[in-house]
C-alpha positions in Angstrom: 27.5 -2.2 56.9 28.8 -5.2 58.9 29.0 -8.8 58.0 27.5 -10.1 61.3 24.2 -10.6 60.0 25.2 -11.5 56.6 24.0 -15.2 57.2 20.4 -14.1 57.4 20.3 -13.3 53.8 16.8 -13.2 52.4 16.6 -15.9 49.6 13.4 -14.9 48.5 14.3 -11.5 47.5 15.7 -11.6 43.8 19.2 -10.3 43.3 18.0 -8.1 40.6 15.9 -6.1 43.1 18.8 -5.5 45.4 20.7 -4.5 42.2 18.0 -1.9 41.1 18.2 -0.5 44.6 21.9 -0.4 44.8 21.8 1.4 41.4 19.3 4.1 42.9 22.3 4.8 45.6 24.7 4.9 42.9 22.7 7.4 40.7 22.5 9.7 43.9 26.3 9.3 44.1 27.4 10.5 40.8 24.8 13.4 41.0 26.3 14.4 44.3 29.9 14.1 43.0 28.9 16.0 39.8 27.4 18.8 42.6 30.7 18.6 44.3 32.7 19.6 41.1 30.0 22.7 40.7 30.6 23.6 44.4 34.2 23.7 43.9 34.2 26.0 40.8 35.2 23.1 38.6 33.7 21.9 35.4 31.3 19.2 35.5 29.4 16.8 33.0 26.0 18.2 34.2 25.2 21.7 35.3 21.5 21.5 36.4 20.4 24.4 38.6 19.3 22.1 41.6 22.7 20.1 41.9 24.3 22.4 44.2 21.3 22.9 46.4 20.9 19.3 47.1 24.7 18.1 47.1 24.2 17.0 51.0 20.9 15.1 50.7 22.2 13.3 47.6 25.4 12.1 49.2 24.3 11.5 52.8 20.8 10.2 52.4 20.5 9.3 48.6 23.6 7.4 48.6 25.2 6.5 52.1 21.8 6.0 53.8 20.4 4.0 51.0 23.7 1.6 51.0 22.9 1.3 55.0 19.2 0.7 54.5 19.8 -1.8 51.9 22.4 -4.0 54.0 19.9 -3.6 57.1 17.0 -4.7 54.8 19.0 -8.0 53.8 19.4 -8.8 57.4 15.9 -8.2 58.6 14.5 -10.7 56.0 11.3 -8.9 55.5 10.1 -7.6 52.2 8.7 -4.6 53.5 12.2 -3.4 54.9 13.1 -2.9 51.3 11.1 0.4 51.0 13.7 2.1 53.2 16.4 2.0 50.4 14.0 2.3 47.8 12.3 5.5 49.3 15.9 6.9 50.3 17.2 6.2 46.7 14.0 7.2 44.9 13.8 10.7 47.0 17.3 11.4 45.7 16.3 11.3 42.2 13.2 13.2 42.8 15.3 16.0 44.4 16.8 16.3 40.9 13.5 16.3 39.1 11.0 19.1 38.3 9.0 18.1 41.3 9.3 20.6 44.4 12.2 19.8 46.3 10.0 19.3 49.4 8.6 16.1 47.6 12.2 14.3 47.5 12.7 15.5 51.2 9.4 14.0 52.3 9.9 10.6 50.6 13.4 10.4 52.2 11.8 11.0 55.4 9.6 8.1 54.8 12.6 5.9 53.9 14.3 6.9 57.2 11.2 6.1 59.0 11.3 2.6 57.5 14.9 2.4 58.6 13.7 3.0 62.2 11.4 0.2 62.0 13.9 -2.2 60.6 15.9 -1.6 63.6 13.0 -1.9 65.9 12.4 -5.5 64.2 15.9 -6.6 64.6 15.7 -5.4 68.3 12.8 -7.9 68.8 15.0 -10.7 67.8 18.0 -10.0 70.0 18.3 -6.7 72.0 21.7 -5.3 72.2 23.4 -2.1 72.8 25.2 -2.1 69.6 21.5 -2.2 68.3 20.2 0.7 70.3 23.1 2.7 69.2 22.3 2.1 65.3 18.6 2.8 66.4 19.8 6.2 67.6 21.6 6.8 64.6 18.6 6.2 62.1 16.6 8.5 64.4 19.1 11.2 63.8 18.7 10.5 60.1 15.1 10.9 60.4 15.5 14.2 62.2 17.9 15.4 59.5 15.3 14.5 56.8 12.4 16.1 58.7 14.6 19.3 59.0 15.6 19.4 55.5 11.8 18.9 54.6 10.8 22.1 56.7 13.5 24.0 55.0 16.1 24.2 57.7 19.5 25.1 56.2 22.1 22.3 55.6 24.8 23.5 58.3 22.1 23.3 60.9 21.3 19.9 59.7 24.8 18.7 59.5 25.1 17.4 62.9 22.1 15.1 62.6 23.6 13.6 59.5 26.9 13.3 61.0 25.5 11.5 64.0 23.7 9.3 61.7 26.8 7.9 59.9 28.8 8.1 63.2 26.3 6.0 65.5 25.5 3.6 62.5 29.1 2.8 62.2 29.9 2.7 65.8 27.1 0.4 66.6 28.4 -2.1 64.1 32.0 -1.9 65.1 30.6 -2.6 68.7 29.0 -5.8 67.3 32.4 -6.8 65.9 34.4 -5.6 69.1 32.5 -8.3 71.0 35.3 -10.6 69.6 37.7 -8.7 71.7 35.1 -8.7 74.5 35.0 -5.2 75.8 34.1 -4.7 79.4 30.4 -4.1 80.3 31.5 -0.5 81.4 33.1 0.1 78.0 29.9 -0.7 76.2 27.8 1.4 78.5 30.4 4.2 77.9 29.7 4.0 74.0 26.0 3.9 74.4 26.2 7.2 76.6 28.5 8.9 74.0 25.9 7.9 71.3 23.2 9.6 73.7 25.6 12.7 74.0 26.0 12.9 70.1 22.0 13.3 69.8 22.0 15.7 72.6 24.7 17.8 71.1 23.0 17.8 67.7 19.7 18.9 69.2 21.3 21.8 71.4 23.2 23.0 68.3 19.9 24.1 66.7 19.4 26.5 69.4 22.9 27.2 70.9 25.4 26.5 67.8 28.5 27.1 69.7 27.5 25.1 72.9 25.9 22.5 71.1 28.4 22.0 68.5 30.8 21.8 71.4 29.0 19.1 73.0 28.8 17.2 69.7 32.4 17.6 69.3 33.4 16.1 72.8 30.9 13.1 71.9 32.6 12.7 68.5 36.1 12.6 70.2 34.8 10.2 72.6 33.8 7.6 69.9 36.9 8.0 68.3 38.9 7.4 71.1 36.6 4.6 71.9 37.0 2.8 68.6 40.7 3.6 68.8 40.8 1.5 72.3 38.5 -1.3 71.4 37.9 -1.8 67.5 39.4 -5.0 66.4 40.9 -3.0 63.6 43.8 -2.1 65.8 44.7 -5.8 65.9 44.0 -6.8 62.5 46.1 -3.9 60.9 49.1 -6.3 61.4 47.9 -9.0 59.4 47.6 -9.5 55.6 45.4 -9.2 52.7 41.8 -8.2 53.1 41.7 -7.8 57.1 44.7 -5.6 57.0 43.4 -3.6 54.1 39.9 -3.2 56.0 41.8 -2.2 59.1 44.0 0.4 57.4 40.7 2.1 56.2 39.1 1.8 59.6 41.9 3.4 61.3 42.0 6.0 58.6 38.3 6.7 59.3 38.6 6.9 63.0 41.2 9.3 62.6 39.0 11.9 60.6 36.2 11.2 63.0 38.8 12.6 65.8 39.4 15.6 63.3 35.8 16.4 62.9 35.3 16.3 66.7 38.2 18.7 67.3 36.7 21.0 64.7 33.2 21.2 66.5 34.8 21.4 69.6 36.8 24.5 68.8 34.5 26.2 66.3 31.1 25.0 67.4 28.6 24.4 64.8 30.1 26.6 62.1 27.7 27.4 59.2 30.4 28.7 56.5 34.3 29.0 55.8 37.1 26.6 56.4 35.9 25.0 59.6 32.7 23.9 58.1 34.2 22.8 55.0 36.6 20.4 57.3 33.6 19.1 59.6 31.6 18.1 56.5 34.4 16.2 54.6 36.0 14.8 57.5 32.7 13.1 58.2 31.4 12.8 54.8 34.6 11.6 53.0 37.2 10.8 55.6 35.0 8.9 58.1 32.2 7.5 56.2 33.9 6.9 52.7 37.0 5.2 54.6 34.5 2.8 56.2 32.7 2.2 52.9 36.2 1.0 51.3 36.8 -1.0 54.3 33.5 -2.9 54.4 32.5 -3.3 50.8 34.7 -6.4 49.9 32.4 -7.9 52.6 29.0 -6.6 52.1 28.6 -6.2 48.4 28.9 -10.1 48.4 26.4 -10.3 50.8 23.9 -8.2 49.3 24.4 -9.1 45.6 25.8 -12.8 46.0 28.6 -11.9 43.9 32.3 -11.9 45.1 34.2 -8.9 45.3 37.8 -10.2 45.6 40.3 -8.4 47.4 43.3 -7.1 45.5 46.2 -4.9 46.5 45.0 -2.3 43.7 42.2 -1.3 46.0 44.8 0.4 48.0 44.9 3.0 45.1 41.6 4.2 46.2 42.5 4.6 50.0 45.8 6.4 49.3 44.0 9.0 46.7 41.1 9.5 49.1 43.3 10.1 52.1 46.0 12.3 50.1 43.3 14.5 48.3 41.3 15.1 51.6 44.6 16.0 53.4 45.3 18.4 50.7 41.9 20.0 51.1 42.2 20.4 54.8 45.7 21.9 54.3 44.2 24.3 51.7 41.6 25.2 54.1 43.7 26.2 57.0 46.4 28.0 54.7 43.6 29.6 52.5 45.0 28.1 49.4 42.0 28.2 46.9 44.1 26.2 43.9 45.3 23.6 46.2 41.6 23.4 47.8 40.1 22.9 44.2 42.6 20.1 43.4 41.9 18.4 46.7 38.2 18.7 45.8 38.9 17.2 42.4 40.8 14.3 44.0 38.1 13.5 46.5 35.8 12.9 43.3 38.2 11.2 41.5 39.0 8.7 44.6 35.6 7.7 45.1 34.8 7.1 41.3 38.2 5.3 41.2 36.9 3.1 44.0 33.6 2.4 42.3 35.3 1.5 39.0 37.9 -0.5 40.7 35.0 -2.4 42.6 32.9 -3.0 39.5 35.8 -4.1 37.5 36.9 -6.8 40.3 33.2 -8.3 40.4 32.6 -8.4 36.8 36.1 -10.1 36.0 35.5 -12.5 39.1 
């Protein structure tokens, strides 16, 4: 989700097509948030039986992967590339339908294969370490979708999903870090950490404690790399949109470090506080902070409609960070009521940002 390739917009693809694909991701987001309320034992608008079971696929692949694939499809300028967000988003909706769950997982797996092909096409134009890292992330997304398809439990799939999000964003931040001209050795280091992320995720399938530890070290290394080389550390002293984006980027990097420490200390946990912290430090703290940071640039590139920066956008940032801190604190101290309040705050923060962004676009 970066603006580096935004000038390569495919003018032949109607905006309405992109809007439909964005709506598919939005539907998965709403269903996933509904499932989050049910999992927290809170009242929810919809109480369908499957929702709690497919919360992860809806949020990670149905929503976040669809957004990433849509932005990449715009960049690659090939009509077939739009199959990736279409399959990922449609697969998310199929998970909610009367069809067997395996059908939705199979469709999402096909979407990840198209995403891998998109990165391959981009690499034929201009090979770089940044694209290689993002390609590794797409491979991890394919691994996650395949594991779900064959019935592997979500806790075992989590490292692959997390790796997909982390490597995608780390690769894109490396593209922007070229402004700061990181040394060749620093770029090789990030590629090595990306490979370590994939290795740790694979090892965690067989040896959860050891593999989870390796995965945690790789995440910590990427967080340290971003803290040292990402341009966000320089832009945070600015004003307006650059500062807003930098604040969210730095917050996301901090949550990435939290996830790394959690995996390092507790391995690939499959339940309990450590699992809850690992899941939401990545899925909300890291990934959603990055969505907030990039949305004012990416949405205009995809939809050709401006999303003007306004200070009110900080409201969603504060709500997300505060509710997530409350949730982690409740996990550590075993405070069920506070944990539920944090979970409800997470949902309200994400919905609040969606409404704010939509309102600013419509008003503009």
